[in-house]
C-alpha positions in Angstrom: -140.9 -46.9 -40.3 -142.1 -49.7 -42.5 -139.2 -52.1 -41.5 -140.4 -53.9 -38.5 -138.1 -54.0 -35.3 -138.6 -57.7 -35.3 -136.8 -57.9 -38.6 -133.7 -56.2 -37.2 -130.8 -57.6 -35.3 -130.2 -55.1 -32.4 -127.6 -54.4 -29.7 -128.6 -51.8 -27.1 -131.6 -49.9 -26.1 -134.3 -50.7 -28.6 -136.5 -48.0 -27.0 -134.4 -45.6 -29.0 -136.5 -46.9 -32.0 -139.5 -45.1 -30.6 -137.9 -41.7 -30.7 -137.9 -39.3 -33.8 -134.7 -39.8 -35.6 -132.6 -37.4 -37.7 -130.6 -39.4 -40.2 -127.1 -38.0 -40.9 -125.8 -38.6 -44.4 -122.7 -36.8 -45.9 -120.8 -37.7 -48.9 -117.4 -39.1 -48.5 -115.6 -36.3 -50.4 -116.9 -32.8 -49.2 -115.7 -29.3 -49.1 -113.7 -28.5 -46.1 -115.8 -25.4 -45.3 -118.8 -27.6 -44.2 -117.0 -29.0 -41.2 -117.6 -26.1 -38.8 -121.3 -25.7 -39.6 -121.7 -29.5 -39.3 -120.1 -29.4 -35.9 -122.6 -26.6 -34.9 -125.5 -29.0 -35.9 -124.0 -31.7 -33.9 -123.6 -29.4 -30.9 -127.3 -28.6 -31.2 -128.4 -32.2 -31.5 -126.3 -33.1 -28.4 -127.6 -30.0 -26.5 -131.2 -31.1 -27.1 -130.6 -34.8 -26.7 -132.1 -35.3 -30.3 -131.8 -39.0 -31.5 -129.2 -39.1 -34.5 -129.3 -42.1 -36.9 -126.6 -42.8 -39.4 -124.3 -45.6 -40.7 -121.3 -43.2 -39.7 -119.4 -44.1 -42.7 -117.8 -41.1 -44.2 -115.0 -39.4 -42.3 -117.3 -36.4 -41.2 -120.1 -38.7 -40.1 -117.5 -40.7 -38.0 -116.2 -37.5 -36.6 -119.7 -36.4 -35.6 -120.4 -40.0 -33.9 -117.3 -39.6 -31.7 -118.4 -36.1 -30.6 -122.1 -37.1 -29.9 -120.8 -40.3 -28.1 -119.3 -38.0 -25.5 -122.6 -36.5 -24.7 -124.0 -38.2 -21.4 -127.6 -38.1 -22.5 -127.2 -38.4 -26.4 -129.3 -41.1 -28.0 -127.6 -42.6 -31.0 -128.8 -45.3 -33.5 -125.9 -46.8 -35.4 -126.9 -48.7 -38.4 -124.3 -51.2 -39.7 -123.7 -52.6 -43.1 -122.8 -56.0 -41.7 -123.9 -58.2 -38.9 -123.6 -57.1 -35.3 -120.3 -58.5 -33.9 -119.7 -59.5 -30.2 -116.9 -56.9 -29.9 -119.4 -54.0 -30.0 -120.3 -54.6 -26.4 -116.7 -54.4 -25.4 -116.0 -51.4 -27.3 -119.1 -49.5 -26.4 -120.3 -51.2 -23.3 -120.7 -48.0 -21.2 -122.9 -46.4 -23.7 -125.0 -49.5 -24.4 -125.4 -49.9 -20.6 -126.3 -46.4 -20.2 -129.1 -47.0 -22.8 -128.1 -44.3 -25.1 -126.7 -46.3 -28.0 -128.4 -48.9 -30.2 -126.7 -50.9 -33.1 -129.2 -52.1 -35.7 -128.6 -54.4 -38.7 -130.6 -56.1 -41.1 -127.9 -58.7 -41.5 -127.1 -61.7 -39.4 -123.7 -61.9 -37.4 -122.3 -64.1 -40.1 -122.1 -61.2 -42.3 -118.8 -59.8 -41.2 -117.6 -57.4 -44.0 -119.4 -54.4 -45.8 -120.0 -54.7 -49.3 -121.5 -52.1 -51.7 -124.6 -54.3 -51.6 -124.9 -54.3 -47.9 -123.9 -50.7 -47.6 -126.9 -49.8 -50.1 -129.3 -52.0 -47.9 -128.1 -50.3 -44.7 -128.5 -47.0 -46.3 -132.2 -47.7 -47.3 -132.8 -49.0 -43.8 -131.6 -45.6 -42.6 -133.8 -43.8 -44.9 -136.8 -46.0 -43.9 -136.2 -45.5 -40.2 -135.5 -41.6 -40.3 -138.1 -39.1 -39.3 -136.1 -36.4 -41.2 -132.6 -35.9 -42.8 -129.5 -33.7 -42.2 -127.3 -33.7 -45.2 -124.3 -31.2 -44.8 -123.2 -32.0 -48.4 -124.3 -34.2 -51.2 -122.1 -34.9 -54.2 -124.3 -34.5 -57.4 -125.4 -37.6 -58.9 -124.1 -39.7 -55.8 -125.7 -42.2 -53.6 -127.3 -39.9 -51.3 -129.1 -38.1 -54.1 -130.5 -41.5 -55.1 -131.4 -42.2 -51.5 -133.3 -38.9 -51.1 -135.2 -39.6 -54.4 -136.4 -43.2 -53.0 -140.2 -43.4 -52.2 -139.2 -44.0 -48.5 -137.6 -40.6 -48.3 -140.6 -38.7 -49.9 -142.4 -36.3 -47.5 -139.8 -36.4 -45.0 -137.9 -33.0 -44.3 -134.3 -32.6 -45.6 -132.1 -30.1 -44.0 -128.8 -29.0 -45.2 -126.3 -26.2 -45.0 -126.9 -22.9 -46.7 -124.0 -22.9 -49.0 -123.2 -22.5 -52.7 -122.1 -26.2 -52.9 -125.6 -27.3 -51.8 -127.7 -25.0 -54.1 -128.9 -28.1 -56.0 -130.2 -29.8 -52.9 -131.7 -26.5 -51.6 -133.4 -25.9 -55.1 -134.8 -29.6 -54.7 -136.6 -28.4 -51.6 -134.1 -29.2 -48.7 -134.4 -26.7 -46.0 -131.6 -24.7 -44.7 -130.2 -25.6 -41.3 -129.7 -22.5 -39.1 -128.4 -23.0 -35.7 -131.3 -22.5 -33.1 -131.6 -21.9 -29.3 -128.0 -23.2 -28.4 -126.6 -20.4 -30.3 -129.2 -17.8 -29.4 -131.6 -17.8 -32.4 -134.7 -19.9 -32.8 -135.0 -20.3 -36.8 -135.9 -23.3 -39.2 -133.8 -26.3 -37.8 -134.2 -30.1 -37.4 -135.7 -31.2 -34.3 
């Protein structure tokens, strides 16, 4: 990670920054067929207590966040596109106190709303922090495609679902996610 932790505003367990983190990115509009396979990925992350990093912005990302939050040992790093507000401790107090949830932001608390500019900055922070990526679906020509082409994303593995809708991503070098030990097989998968 080239962004120094000292340059981040945080609330929660900063030790999570030392864990390998899989960044979850999914386009806002996605084919409905990806939901079940994405939930299988989320189940595996929860089973293995793998740290998941995201802005949890799209509907599917939000659903995955709520599922992961129920895992008693699940480490989560939630990157915000605005400043950290005091009410986060009220809403997520048990998870923060348990040391399994960390909110990070590059914005001061005075930044209270998300704009396209702050969202773009948040996404670049996620790319910088991530060890690898899981992208269940990426709209062609969209923001995620641009993020994965950024210098900070180079040489970091990208996993996606092996579906016809993701052929462009697979052709660009993404690896197909296949459920591993949780579901009985040990194959190529994000760790």
